[in-house]
N, C-alpha and C positions, 0 to 999 in steps of 0.2 A: 504493500500500500504506500510505503514511503517513496518508492521509486515513481509510482503513478502520480504522487503528489507533486514531485519536482518536475516531472515531465509536463504536467498540466500547466505549471507556471511558465515553462519555456514555450509551450505550444500555443498558449492563449493569444499572444500577439499575432501569430500566423493565422489563427482562425479569424481574428478580426479583419486582417488584411484581405483574406480570401473572400470575405463576405458570404454570399449565398452559394459560392461554388464549393462543391463537396470535394475534399481532398482525402487521400489515404496516406497516413504517416505510419509506416510499418518498420522503418529502419531505426532500430534502437542501439546500433553498434557503438554510437558515441557514448552511451552509458557505460559500456564495458571498458572503454579506454579512458574514462574520466579519471582525473587525479583524485586519490583518496584524501580525506581531510587530515590536516596536520597543522602544527604551529598556531594553535588558537591562542589569541590574546585579547586584551581589551584595553581601551584608553578612556579615562574619565576627564571631563572638563566641567568646571563649576562656575556659575556666575558669582561675582563678588559683591552681592547686594543683600545678603542675609535672607535670600528667598529659598535657598537649598535646591535650586534648579540645576540638575546634573545632566550633561550630555554623555551618553554611553555609546561608544563606537567599537563594536567587535571586529576582529580581524582574524584571518586564517588562510591557509592554503587549501584549495579544493572545496571550500565551503560554498553552498548556494544560499543558505539561510541560517539564522541563529535564533535560538530561544533565549530570551533574557529574563532571568528571575531576579527581581529587584532586591530581594533579601529583607524587605520590610513586610508590612501587613498585606501587601498586594498578593492575591492568591494565584491568579493566572499569569503565566509568562507572556511577554510580548514577543512577537515574531518580527525579526529584522532581516530584510534581504541583504545579501553580501554587498559590501561597499556603502551601506547606509548607516545612519545613526538614529538614536531615539533619545527623547528627553524624559526625565522623571523628577518630580519634586519630592525631596526628602526632608524629614525633620532632622534636627541635630542628633547625631548618634553614630555608632559604628555598625557597618553592614557587611555581609558576605554576598557579593553579587555573583551569581552562577550563570555561566555562558555555556550553552550546548550548541555546538556547531554541527550542521548536517551536510553531507556531501551528496553527489548525484546518485551514488550507488546505495544510499540509505545508511551509510556509516555515520557514526556520531563521535564527537570528542568533547569532553566536558572539562572546564576549568572553573575555579572559584577565585575571585580577586577581592581582597579587602577594600572597603570604601569608607573613608572618614568624612563625615559632614559636620563641620563646626563653623560657627560664626566668630570664633575667637582667632586672634592672630596666631600663626604657628609658633611653637616654642621648641627650644632645645634642638635646633637644626644642626645636624651632623652630616658632613659629606665625606665620601671616600673617593679620592681621585688618584689614579695610577696611570703611568705612561709606559709605552713600549714602542721604540722607534718613533714614528710620526703619528702614533695612535694614542688616544686618551680614553680611559674608561671612567665613567662617573656613576655613582649611586648616592642616595641620600635618604635620611629619615628625619622626621620632625613630628612632634606632638601636634595634633589638630590639622595636619597637612593632608589635603586631598590629592594634590599633585605638585610637581615642581616644573618650573621652566628653567632650562639650562642654556646659557649663552657661552659659546666656546671662544669668543674673542678674536676670531680670524676673519670677520666680515665687516670691518670698520668702514668700508666704503658704501655700505648699504644702510639706509635709514627707513624704518627702525632695524636694528641688528636682528637677524632671524634667530629664533630660539627653537629648542626641541622640548616637547613635553615628556615628562618622566613620572612614573608612579613610584610611591614609596617602596624602597627595597629592591627596585629593579635597576639593573646596570645597563647603561647605554654606552655606545662606542662612537667616537668621532675620529676621522682621519684628516690630519692637516696636510696641506699641499706642500708647505715649506717648513723647514726647521726654524725655530725661534722661541721666544718667550711670550706666553699668552696668559691672559687672565680669564679663568673659568668662573662664571657667575651663576650661582644656583639660587633661584627665588622660590620659596615655599609659599603655596597659596592654599587658603581655606575657603569657606563659603562667605567669609566677610571681606571687607574692603582692605583690611590691614594685611601686609605681607612681611615675611622675614627673608633676609638674603645672606649669602656667604660668598666670599671671594677666595679663590685659590690661584696662586701664581705658579705656572708650570713651565718647564723648558723641555721641548721635544726635539729630537734629532735622530737620524738613522744610526744604528750601531755600525761601527767600523767593520769592513769586510774586504776580502781579497777581490781584485787587486787594489792595493792601497796607493792612490795617486795624489791625494791631498787636493783634489780639484772639485770634489762634490760639495756644493754649498750646503747640502742637507745632512752631511755626515758629521758625526761627532769625532773630531780628530784630537780629542784630549789624549795626551801621553801620560804615562805613569813612570816617572823617573825614580831611581833608587841609587844609593851609594855615592851620591854627590853629582850625578848628572843633572843638567838643566836644559830642558828642551822646549821649543816653541815653534809654531807655524811661521814660516818666513818666506821671503821672496828668493827664488833661485839666484845665486850670485852671478850666474852667467846668462840668465834669461828672465827678464822682468815680468814676463807673462806667465811664468810658471810658479806654482807654490810647492814648497818642499818643507821637510822638517829639519830644523837646526838644533844640534845637540852639542852642548859644551861640557867637556869633562873637566869640571872646575878644578882649580889648584887644590891638591890634597885629596881629591876624590879617591874612593876605594879602587883597588886594582880590578874589582868586579863591578864597578859602577856601570849602569846601563839604563835602558829605556824600554818599558813594555809598550808595544805599539797598540795603543788603545787604553781602555780602562781594565780593571780586574775582571770584567765580564768577557773579555776576549773578543773574538770575531763572531759575527752573526751566524756564520756557517763553519763547519769543520774544514780544516785545511786538508785538501784532497790528496794527501800523500798515498802512494801505493807502490807495490814492488816494482812496477814498470817506470815509475817517475818519482824519485825521491829528491828532486832538486827544486830549489827556489832561487830567485834572483832578487837583488837589491841594487839600485843605483846609489853609489856612494861618492861623495866629494870629500877627500881626506887631505889634511895638511901635509902629509908625508907619505912616501912609499914605504912598503915593508912593515906596516902596522898590522897586528892581528885584529881582525873583525870577527866577532862571534855572533851567530844567530842561534837562538834557543827556542824550541817549541815545547809547549806544555799543555796541560788540561786545566782550564780556568777553575773548574770545581775542585781540583785536587792539585793545585800548583805546589811545586817543590816537594812532592811526595813520591818521587821516583817514576813519574809517568812522562818524563821529558826526554828530549833528544836534542843534542847541540853539536854544531860543527864550526870549524874556523876556516877563514880565508884571509890571505894577506892583501893589503892594498898594493897596487903596482905603480901608481902615479901620484903626484902631488898637485893639489889645487886644480884638478880636472875631474870631470865626471867619468866614472867607469862603472860597468855593470859587473858585479861580483856574483858568482854562482856558488851556492851553498849545497853541497851534496850530503844528504843525511844518511846515505849508505856508508859514509865515512865519519863516524862520530868522533868528537874530540877525545883525546887521550884521557882515560880514566872516567869517561861518562857512559851513560846507558846507550845501547843501540836502539835504532828505530824498531817499533813493534807494531804489527798490523792489528793487534788487539787493543792498542791505546788510541784514545781520541785526542787529537791535537787541535786546539782552537785558540791558542794564545801564543804570541810571539814576542820575544825580547831581543834587542840588539845591543851589543857591547862593543865600544870602540877602544882601540889600543888596549885590548884585554891583557891583563897581567901586569900592567904598569899603573902606578898612581897618577892621578890627574895633574896636568900642568896648565890647565886653562885652554887646551886646544879645542878648536871648533871643527865640527864635522857636520855635513849635510847628508840626508838620505831621502830617497824617493822611490816610487814604483816597486813596492814589495809585491811579488807575485809568484805563482808557480812557474817554473822554467818551461818554456815551450818544448814539445817533444823533439828529440834529436832527429835531425834531417839526414837523409842518406846522401852520400857523395854523388855528384853529377855523373852521368854516363850517357852513352849513345843508345838509341836516338834521343836527342834532347828536344823536348816539346814545350817546356815551361808551363805545363799545366798539371803537374803532379805536386800536390800540397806536401808530400812527404820528402821531397827532394830539395837539397840546398842549391838554389839557383844564383848564388853569389857569382858575379862576374868581376873580372879584374881589369880595370882600364889603365892605359899608359899613354904617354906622349901627348895628352891633352884631350883624350876622349872622355865622355861622360855618359854612363849607361845606367838604365834602370828597368826593372820589370814593370810593364804597363799593359793596358788593354789594347788589343789589336785595333788600329784606326779604321778597319773595314768591318770587323766582326767582333762585337762587344762581348761575346761569350768566350773569346780566345785570348790567351796571354802570350805576349811576345817581349823581346828586349828592344828598347829604344836606345839608340846610340847617337850622341851628338858629337860631331867632329868640330869642337869649339873653334871660335875665331883665333887664328894664330897657332892652332895645334900643329904638332910636328907632321912632316910628310909621312912618317911611319907610325903615326898614332893608331892605336888599335885597342882591341878588347880580348882578353883571354877568357875562354868559355869555361868558367869555374874559378877555382882558386889556384894557387901555385901548385897544388897537389894534382891538378888535372882530373882526368876521368878515373872512375873506379876500376875500369877494365881497359886493357890495351886495345888500341885501334887496329883491327886485324888486316893491315895492309899486306898484300901478297902480289906475286907476279900476275895473278889472274883477277885480283880485286884491288884496284888502285883509285877508286873514285869515292867522293863524298858529295853530298848536295846540301844546300842551305836555301831556305826561302828568304828572299830579300825584297824589301819595299824601299826603293831608292827615289830621291828627289829628281833624278835626271837619268837619261839613257847615256850609254857610252862611258860610264865610270868604271875604273879598275877596282875590282874587289879581290883581295888576296886572302887566301886561307893557308895557314901554316900549322903543321903538326910537328911535335917534338917529344923527346923523352923528358919527363918533368924533373928527373934527377940529373940530366946532362943536356943543357940547351944547345950544345954544339951538334947534337944528333937530331937534325931537323930536315924537313923538306917543305917547300912552299910552292904554291901555284896560283894562277889567277883566272878570273872569268870577268866578262864585261856585262854590265847591265844593259838591257835592251829596251826597257820601258820606264816611264816616269810615273811615280805616284800610283803604282799598281804592284801587286804581289807577283813575283815570278820565281821559279826554282832555278837556281844556278848550280851547275855541275862543275866540280873541281877534280881534275885528273892529275894525280901526283906522279904519274909516269911522264908527265910533261911539265917539268919544274919551271919556275919563273927564271927568266934570264939572269945569269950571274949568281944563281943560288945552287946549293948542293942537290945532287940527284937523290932520289929515293933509295934507301938501303933496306931491303926486306928483312935483314937480321936485327934492325934496331927495334927498340921497345917504344913505339910511339903511343903516348897516353895523354897528350895535352894538345889543345888546339887554340889558335888565336885568329881573329878575323880583323881585316883592315879595310876600311871604306875609303874610296877615292884615293887609293894608295899612290904616293908620289907627289901629291899636292898638299900644300899647307891647308889647315882647317879654315873654313869660312862660316861656321855655324850651321852647316847642313845637318839635317836630321835623317837618320836611317832606322828602319825597323828590320828585325830578322827573327827567324823561327825555324823549327824543324831541321836541326842539324843531324844528318843521317849518313851512315856508311852504306854505300851501295854494293 
């Protein structure tokens, strides 16, 4: 019968629209798929004129109607459709208002909410305010209070400042857009005109987390110094647009003086160390080379209780930024090893560890997990494998970088600029000084390589040189001419036909390194070349 009751409510408007035309409504599949009732609640609002007039607004998920039992002498409940309210006049007193929600399937859910109706001003107002990152939770109680209005203090450009209604003992949550200090105002209301209010000043910010860059305006970059360190957020000594942490190991500071990166609560997330990656990196600006820098990881809930791991690295330059890599698979002498069973969420850094402070100033930035190790470059070279180290080595005035293909945005290529005034022999080694991971298999029957080239002009000499990375005198080089301008073409280089005046190919040599030269023989004029797909044929 309950299902028929709610069906009739839904079908009545259709009957009216249809007029005298007779329709058959036999599909009730929507009832089966209807959301069951849940999360039933109620909100009260009361006029402040000593009349006791209360507005009752039930809420819930999946509800189509509510029965409201006023909790006073009224015998029959009132039926309230979903999304609507009802008013009722109460005498002063305490009431238990019962709400019974009904869903489409005939299911019900009942709650009871206390209601206080008083014409006296609320007394003994007590608030409970807690914060987590950019979120605040608020609840309140007060004698004679029917409800509370809460102002979160972050909408000062709106008049009047919007508020949120809250019932006694109920906790509400608000998320701030930005970090800062806010005044949370709670006003207790009864059925009379007099109100009572309380103010709480709160500070909200995001808990620090990896990677730590010191550039998030909403993050809490509070540092926790110990042993005589003094740290503060500062401007990068080499880049005024960058923020870094400045740490002074003050004169007489302990040999173990350091700085916890954040508060005692540590990071918002666990540091994701695992057996495959036990490395972290920190950019450090040290006053001297050869100083021991220690990084220690711990568990914030059990700090200094044997759940830590620490490792050391030496600075290698003075008054310059360098990226130091801390490998926790190599713990500092006499300290615990990394354990997969431990949870690490707290980090501390120690400068010039083992020596007393002399007032030296250090800067640090960009604490993060080390990127995965990249494999050495090899043939064929396509510049599209994220696991390969595509470092290239320029010389003679060339400038190269990995970029997006000028014709195909889904492809990656190398862009090489032969800068103005670059040497006639300016070029780029494909990789580092170590060359390729495998030998280029040149033989009497296989002497060719190809490179895709995008040149600014036709008729330019492009030279390709291969050599033994351990002995540069063991080399061979050859040339090809570009035939089109501002288009991709595949150039073929035959090492059995060496460039004039250069050494002939020697099939006994271990060729494992290649360099490319654009517009060989002419000084640089700022011309831009792109290249890709270095392949042995």
